[in-house]
LODREN-868933 format. One record per residue (C-alpha): residue number from 1; residue in one letter; x, y, z. Coordinates in steps of 0.1 Angstrom, whole numbers, plus 5000, padded with zeros to 4 digits. Each point is the difference from the previous one (the first is absolute). Example, Ala and Ser with C-alpha at 12.3 -4.5 7.8 and 13.67 -1.06 7.14 Angstrom:
2
(rec 1, 'a', (5123, 4955, 5078))
(rec 2, 's', (5014, 5034, 4993))
end
This chain:
309
(rec 1, 'm', (9208, 1870, 1964))
(rec 2, 'a', (4965, 5016, 5001))
(rec 3, 's', (4989, 5012, 5033))
(rec 4, 'r', (4980, 4993, 5029))
(rec 5, 't', (4990, 5036, 5004))
(rec 6, 'a', (4989, 4998, 4962))
(rec 7, 'l', (4978, 4969, 5008))
(rec 8, 'k', (4982, 5018, 5027))
(rec 9, 'q', (4994, 5028, 4980))
(rec 10, 'l', (4985, 4979, 4973))
(rec 11, 'l', (4977, 4982, 5023))
(rec 12, 'n', (4990, 5035, 5020))
(rec 13, 'r', (4993, 5017, 4966))
(rec 14, 'r', (4968, 4977, 4994))
(rec 15, 'a', (4992, 4989, 5037))
(rec 16, 'v', (4970, 5025, 5009))
(rec 17, 'a', (4983, 4996, 4958))
(rec 18, 't', (5005, 4965, 5000))
(rec 19, 'w', (5007, 4976, 5027))
(rec 20, 't', (4979, 4985, 5024))
(rec 21, 'p', (5025, 4995, 5031))
(rec 22, 'v', (4999, 4972, 5028))
(rec 23, 'r', (4997, 5019, 5034))
(rec 24, 's', (5021, 4989, 5029))
(rec 25, 'a', (5015, 5012, 5029))
(rec 26, 'g', (5036, 4990, 4989))
(rec 27, 'f', (5028, 5019, 4997))
(rec 28, 's', (5007, 5020, 4963))
(rec 29, 't', (5014, 4985, 4970))
(rec 30, 'm', (5002, 5001, 4964))
(rec 31, 'a', (4970, 5023, 4987))
(rec 32, 'k', (4988, 4990, 5040))
(rec 33, 'v', (4997, 4961, 4990))
(rec 34, 'l', (4988, 4989, 5035))
(rec 35, 'h', (5008, 4975, 5024))
(rec 36, 'q', (4969, 4980, 4996))
(rec 37, 'h', (4994, 4963, 4992))
(rec 38, 'q', (4974, 5001, 4972))
(rec 39, 'p', (4984, 4971, 4981))
(rec 40, 'p', (5009, 4998, 4963))
(rec 41, 'r', (4973, 5027, 4985))
(rec 42, 't', (4981, 4993, 4964))
(rec 43, 'p', (5011, 5032, 4978))
(rec 44, 'n', (4970, 5023, 4992))
(rec 45, 't', (5002, 5032, 4980))
(rec 46, 's', (4996, 5037, 5015))
(rec 47, 'q', (4996, 5030, 4979))
(rec 48, 'd', (5029, 5024, 4994))
(rec 49, 'p', (4993, 5042, 5001))
(rec 50, 's', (4999, 4995, 4957))
(rec 51, 'g', (4968, 4980, 5008))
(rec 52, 't', (5015, 4969, 4988))
(rec 53, 'q', (4998, 4964, 5015))
(rec 54, 's', (5032, 4989, 5017))
(rec 55, 't', (5008, 4964, 5006))
(rec 56, 'q', (5013, 4996, 5032))
(rec 57, 't', (5026, 4979, 5014))
(rec 58, 'h', (5024, 4992, 5029))
(rec 59, 'f', (5034, 5011, 5010))
(rec 60, 'g', (5007, 4987, 5032))
(rec 61, 'f', (4964, 5010, 5021))
(rec 62, 'q', (4994, 5030, 4979))
(rec 63, 'n', (4978, 5001, 4971))
(rec 64, 'i', (5011, 5018, 4972))
(rec 65, 'p', (4993, 5005, 4962))
(rec 66, 'e', (5007, 4971, 4982))
(rec 67, 'd', (5019, 5017, 4973))
(rec 68, 'm', (5027, 5013, 5030))
(rec 69, 'k', (5013, 4966, 5012))
(rec 70, 'e', (5022, 4989, 4980))
(rec 71, 't', (5023, 5034, 5002))
(rec 72, 'l', (4994, 4997, 5036))
(rec 73, 'v', (5014, 4967, 5002))
(rec 74, 'r', (5030, 5009, 4976))
(rec 75, 'q', (5007, 5027, 5023))
(rec 76, 'v', (4999, 4975, 5033))
(rec 77, 'f', (5025, 4981, 4981))
(rec 78, 'a', (5025, 5031, 4986))
(rec 79, 'n', (5001, 5003, 5038))
(rec 80, 'v', (5008, 4970, 5015))
(rec 81, 'a', (5021, 4983, 4968))
(rec 82, 't', (5037, 5001, 5014))
(rec 83, 'k', (4988, 4987, 5036))
(rec 84, 'y', (4976, 4974, 4986))
(rec 85, 'd', (5019, 4969, 5010))
(rec 86, 'i', (5009, 5015, 5032))
(rec 87, 'm', (4965, 5009, 5008))
(rec 88, 'n', (4987, 4969, 4989))
(rec 89, 'd', (5018, 4983, 5026))
(rec 90, 'v', (4987, 5026, 5025))
(rec 91, 'm', (4967, 4989, 4990))
(rec 92, 's', (5002, 4962, 4999))
(rec 93, 'g', (5028, 4998, 5029))
(rec 94, 'g', (5021, 4987, 4976))
(rec 95, 'i', (4978, 4970, 4989))
(rec 96, 'h', (4992, 5014, 4966))
(rec 97, 'r', (5035, 4986, 4988))
(rec 98, 'l', (4989, 4965, 5011))
(rec 99, 'w', (4964, 5005, 4984))
(rec 100, 'k', (5017, 5010, 4968))
(rec 101, 'd', (5023, 4970, 5003))
(rec 102, 'h', (4971, 4978, 5003))
(rec 103, 'f', (4981, 5019, 4972))
(rec 104, 'i', (5027, 4994, 4973))
(rec 105, 'r', (5001, 4961, 5015))
(rec 106, 't', (4962, 4997, 4995))
(rec 107, 'l', (5003, 5011, 4965))
(rec 108, 'a', (5028, 4973, 4991))
(rec 109, 'p', (5008, 5019, 4969))
(rec 110, 't', (5017, 4974, 4976))
(rec 111, 's', (5030, 5007, 4974))
(rec 112, 'g', (4990, 5026, 4973))
(rec 113, 't', (4971, 5013, 5020))
(rec 114, 'k', (4993, 5038, 4987))
(rec 115, 'l', (4983, 5019, 5032))
(rec 116, 'l', (4984, 5032, 5000))
(rec 117, 'd', (5002, 5016, 5039))
(rec 118, 'v', (4976, 5025, 5000))
(rec 119, 'a', (5002, 5030, 5028))
(rec 120, 'g', (5038, 4985, 5003))
(rec 121, 'g', (5020, 5032, 4997))
(rec 122, 't', (5024, 4994, 5026))
(rec 123, 'g', (5009, 4970, 4980))
(rec 124, 'd', (5001, 4974, 5034))
(rec 125, 'i', (4974, 4975, 4987))
(rec 126, 'a', (5015, 5004, 4966))
(rec 127, 'm', (5036, 4991, 5018))
(rec 128, 'r', (4987, 4968, 5018))
(rec 129, 'f', (4983, 4991, 4967))
(rec 130, 'l', (5033, 4996, 4983))
(rec 131, 'd', (5020, 4988, 5030))
(rec 132, 'y', (4978, 4971, 4999))
(rec 133, 'c', (5000, 4991, 4965))
(rec 134, 'k', (5039, 5001, 5001))
(rec 135, 'e', (5004, 4982, 5034))
(rec 136, 't', (4977, 4977, 4993))
(rec 137, 'h', (5003, 4989, 4964))
(rec 138, 'g', (5029, 5016, 4992))
(rec 139, 'd', (4978, 5021, 4974))
(rec 140, 'n', (5012, 5033, 4985))
(rec 141, 't', (4976, 5002, 4971))
(rec 142, 'a', (4969, 5010, 5028))
(rec 143, 'q', (4992, 5036, 4995))
(rec 144, 'v', (4975, 5023, 5019))
(rec 145, 't', (4987, 5036, 4992))
(rec 146, 'v', (4999, 5022, 5032))
(rec 147, 'f', (4968, 5022, 4996))
(rec 148, 'd', (4991, 5028, 5019))
(rec 149, 'i', (4979, 5035, 4998))
(rec 150, 'n', (5027, 5017, 5019))
(rec 151, 'p', (5032, 5012, 4982))
(rec 152, 'n', (5018, 5006, 5036))
(rec 153, 'm', (4993, 4963, 5008))
(rec 154, 'l', (5012, 4989, 4969))
(rec 155, 'e', (5032, 5019, 5004))
(rec 156, 'v', (5008, 4979, 5031))
(rec 157, 'g', (4996, 4970, 4985))
(rec 158, 'k', (5023, 5010, 4973))
(rec 159, 'e', (5026, 5010, 5028))
(rec 160, 'r', (4994, 4968, 5013))
(rec 161, 'f', (5007, 4975, 4969))
(rec 162, 's', (5027, 5024, 4987))
(rec 163, 'k', (5021, 4981, 5028))
(rec 164, 't', (4995, 4965, 4993))
(rec 165, 'p', (5006, 4980, 4966))
(rec 166, 'y', (4967, 5004, 4987))
(rec 167, 'h', (5009, 5038, 4995))
(rec 168, 'n', (4995, 5004, 4958))
(rec 169, 't', (4989, 4965, 4991))
(rec 170, 's', (4965, 4989, 4988))
(rec 171, 'q', (4993, 4983, 5029))
(rec 172, 'v', (4988, 5034, 5013))
(rec 173, 's', (4982, 5031, 4991))
(rec 174, 'f', (4979, 5028, 5013))
(rec 175, 'm', (4968, 5016, 4991))
(rec 176, 'e', (4983, 5030, 5011))
(rec 177, 'g', (4956, 4999, 4996))
(rec 178, 'n', (4967, 4992, 5016))
(rec 179, 'a', (4990, 4967, 5012))
(rec 180, 'e', (4966, 5004, 4989))
(rec 181, 'k', (5009, 5004, 4962))
(rec 182, 'l', (5032, 4980, 4991))
(rec 183, 'e', (4999, 5012, 4965))
(rec 184, 'h', (5032, 4992, 4988))
(rec 185, 'i', (5001, 4968, 5016))
(rec 186, 'p', (4984, 4975, 4970))
(rec 187, 'd', (4971, 4975, 5008))
(rec 188, 'n', (5013, 4962, 5010))
(rec 189, 's', (5037, 5009, 5004))
(rec 190, 'm', (5011, 4994, 5034))
(rec 191, 'd', (5005, 4969, 5024))
(rec 192, 'a', (4993, 5014, 5035))
(rec 193, 'y', (4985, 5037, 5012))
(rec 194, 't', (5010, 5009, 5036))
(rec 195, 'i', (4991, 5029, 5017))
(rec 196, 'a', (5012, 5004, 5033))
(rec 197, 'f', (4986, 5028, 5030))
(rec 198, 'g', (4986, 5020, 4970))
(rec 199, 'i', (4968, 4987, 4984))
(rec 200, 'r', (4982, 5018, 5036))
(rec 201, 'n', (5011, 5037, 4983))
(rec 202, 'v', (4984, 4993, 4969))
(rec 203, 't', (4969, 5018, 4992))
(rec 204, 'h', (4982, 4973, 4984))
(rec 205, 'i', (5008, 4968, 5011))
(rec 206, 'd', (4978, 4980, 4975))
(rec 207, 'r', (5020, 5017, 4969))
(rec 208, 'v', (5032, 4986, 5017))
(rec 209, 'l', (4992, 4970, 5000))
(rec 210, 'k', (4981, 4996, 4963))
(rec 211, 'e', (5036, 5016, 4990))
(rec 212, 'a', (5015, 4974, 5013))
(rec 213, 'y', (4981, 4973, 4988))
(rec 214, 'r', (5002, 5015, 4967))
(rec 215, 'i', (5038, 5000, 4997))
(rec 216, 'l', (5008, 4967, 5015))
(rec 217, 'k', (5003, 4973, 4978))
(rec 218, 'p', (4973, 4965, 5001))
(rec 219, 'g', (5014, 4983, 5030))
(rec 220, 'g', (5018, 5032, 5017))
(rec 221, 'r', (4997, 5007, 5035))
(rec 222, 'f', (4987, 5033, 5021))
(rec 223, 'm', (5017, 5004, 5034))
(rec 224, 'c', (4993, 5029, 5021))
(rec 225, 'l', (5019, 5006, 5033))
(rec 226, 'e', (4979, 5023, 5022))
(rec 227, 'f', (4994, 5013, 5037))
(rec 228, 's', (4965, 4985, 5010))
(rec 229, 'k', (4975, 4996, 5028))
(rec 230, 'v', (5011, 4986, 5035))
(rec 231, 'e', (4967, 4977, 5014))
(rec 232, 'n', (5017, 4995, 5033))
(rec 233, 'p', (4985, 5026, 5019))
(rec 234, 'l', (5030, 5001, 5026))
(rec 235, 'i', (5026, 5001, 4975))
(rec 236, 's', (4980, 5021, 4981))
(rec 237, 'k', (4998, 5029, 5030))
(rec 238, 'v', (5036, 4997, 5002))
(rec 239, 'y', (5006, 5008, 4961))
(rec 240, 'd', (4980, 5029, 4998))
(rec 241, 'v', (5017, 5017, 5028))
(rec 242, 'f', (5034, 4992, 4983))
(rec 243, 's', (4985, 5010, 4966))
(rec 244, 'f', (4982, 5032, 5011))
(rec 245, 'e', (5026, 5013, 5034))
(rec 246, 'v', (5034, 4984, 4986))
(rec 247, 'i', (5002, 5002, 4963))
(rec 248, 'p', (4990, 5037, 4992))
(rec 249, 't', (5025, 5005, 5026))
(rec 250, 'm', (5026, 4983, 4991))
(rec 251, 'g', (4995, 5013, 4963))
(rec 252, 'h', (5005, 5033, 5017))
(rec 253, 'i', (5033, 4991, 5016))
(rec 254, 'i', (5017, 4981, 4971))
(rec 255, 'a', (4982, 5014, 4969))
(rec 256, 'n', (4993, 5035, 5014))
(rec 257, 'd', (4964, 4993, 4989))
(rec 258, 'r', (4971, 4991, 5018))
(rec 259, 'd', (4974, 5008, 4979))
(rec 260, 's', (5010, 4976, 4974))
(rec 261, 'y', (5000, 4971, 5023))
(rec 262, 'q', (4970, 5006, 5016))
(rec 263, 'y', (4984, 4997, 4966))
(rec 264, 'l', (5014, 4969, 4993))
(rec 265, 'v', (4989, 4982, 5034))
(rec 266, 'e', (4966, 5015, 4991))
(rec 267, 's', (5005, 4990, 4967))
(rec 268, 'i', (5000, 4964, 5013))
(rec 269, 'r', (4967, 5002, 5016))
(rec 270, 'k', (4976, 5010, 4971))
(rec 271, 'f', (5017, 4968, 4983))
(rec 272, 'p', (4976, 4972, 4996))
(rec 273, 'p', (5004, 4972, 5021))
(rec 274, 'q', (5008, 4968, 4990))
(rec 275, 'k', (4972, 4983, 4988))
(rec 276, 'e', (4984, 5029, 4983))
(rec 277, 'f', (5037, 5010, 4979))
(rec 278, 'a', (5000, 4962, 4992))
(rec 279, 'k', (4965, 4998, 4988))
(rec 280, 'm', (5013, 5034, 4977))
(rec 281, 'i', (5028, 4982, 4984))
(rec 282, 'k', (4975, 4970, 4991))
(rec 283, 'd', (4974, 5025, 4987))
(rec 284, 'a', (5033, 5011, 4979))
(rec 285, 'g', (4998, 4966, 4986))
(rec 286, 'f', (5026, 4984, 5019))
(rec 287, 't', (4999, 4965, 5008))
(rec 288, 'i', (5006, 4997, 5038))
(rec 289, 'm', (5013, 4969, 5019))
(rec 290, 'g', (4985, 4993, 5035))
(rec 291, 'q', (4991, 5034, 5022))
(rec 292, 'g', (5023, 5020, 4971))
(rec 293, 'y', (5022, 5014, 5026))
(rec 294, 'e', (5027, 4993, 5033))
(rec 295, 'd', (4997, 5020, 5026))
(rec 296, 'l', (5036, 5013, 5015))
(rec 297, 't', (5007, 5009, 5037))
(rec 298, 'f', (4966, 4993, 5012))
(rec 299, 'g', (4983, 5019, 4967))
(rec 300, 'v', (5021, 5032, 5006))
(rec 301, 'a', (5010, 4990, 4963))
(rec 302, 'a', (4984, 4977, 4972))
(rec 303, 'i', (5015, 4984, 4972))
(rec 304, 'h', (4971, 4996, 4973))
(rec 305, 's', (5002, 4979, 4968))
(rec 306, 'g', (4978, 4996, 4970))
(rec 307, 'f', (5015, 4980, 4964))
(rec 308, 'k', (4984, 5010, 4966))
(rec 309, 'l', (4988, 4971, 4986))
end
């Protein structure tokens, strides 16, 4: 597993020349990613020392060159892979398990459904999907491809499935790749596409959505489960304290990694709010029903859905 020291060094090498840091009086974290709640920023451009223009994006609350984000996100998930599901319990107070159960019930897959589960490395959604098909329909023909950019996360998923009846069957397969370019997934080949707690970490959300639309069959369904925006001011205040004070501390205690979990909570705040993301799904070509999303636990998370019609 790649080291957190390597991530810090990677960040620091280009910090002075190319980064535009957000400044705050908070504690020091990964590359001095700062304890501050900032609204999402539109990516801009800056000039690197060679004189070329570098498109900027966000990595937590830091502005970074766009071409660095994939590497940095890979490093974060390499750091957290073995403790990822445990830390999901911490980040959601264990409620993520109920959210995921509801997510699969909402998808309501039928017998023989072919699912692409993106950013699904640990196999949490894939396992629920196959269990649902088996328990609800008595079906053993449903298939899921677990797709993730990070090999460490995929190894966790493979280990999980090795202890189940699905191991060494055609019902589950694993594929490493970038959600922005599903080059090995044919057009119109999947019945459903799911992505849970992953889309906020990509560099270009619009490209991910377009690829999801491309690979789905007509009538196929896109579903996304993601942390979201809490509108109630009182609950939002409590949630902020929990996010920025408790979660990084628990990351340090449980996974010996405060920095990666600081990034993860900051990435939630940079993700588009529910209505804006629903519009992005619609703009990618999907048909949405009603408002296009369902808030969970006061909006701490939300399920988004769209159909390729």
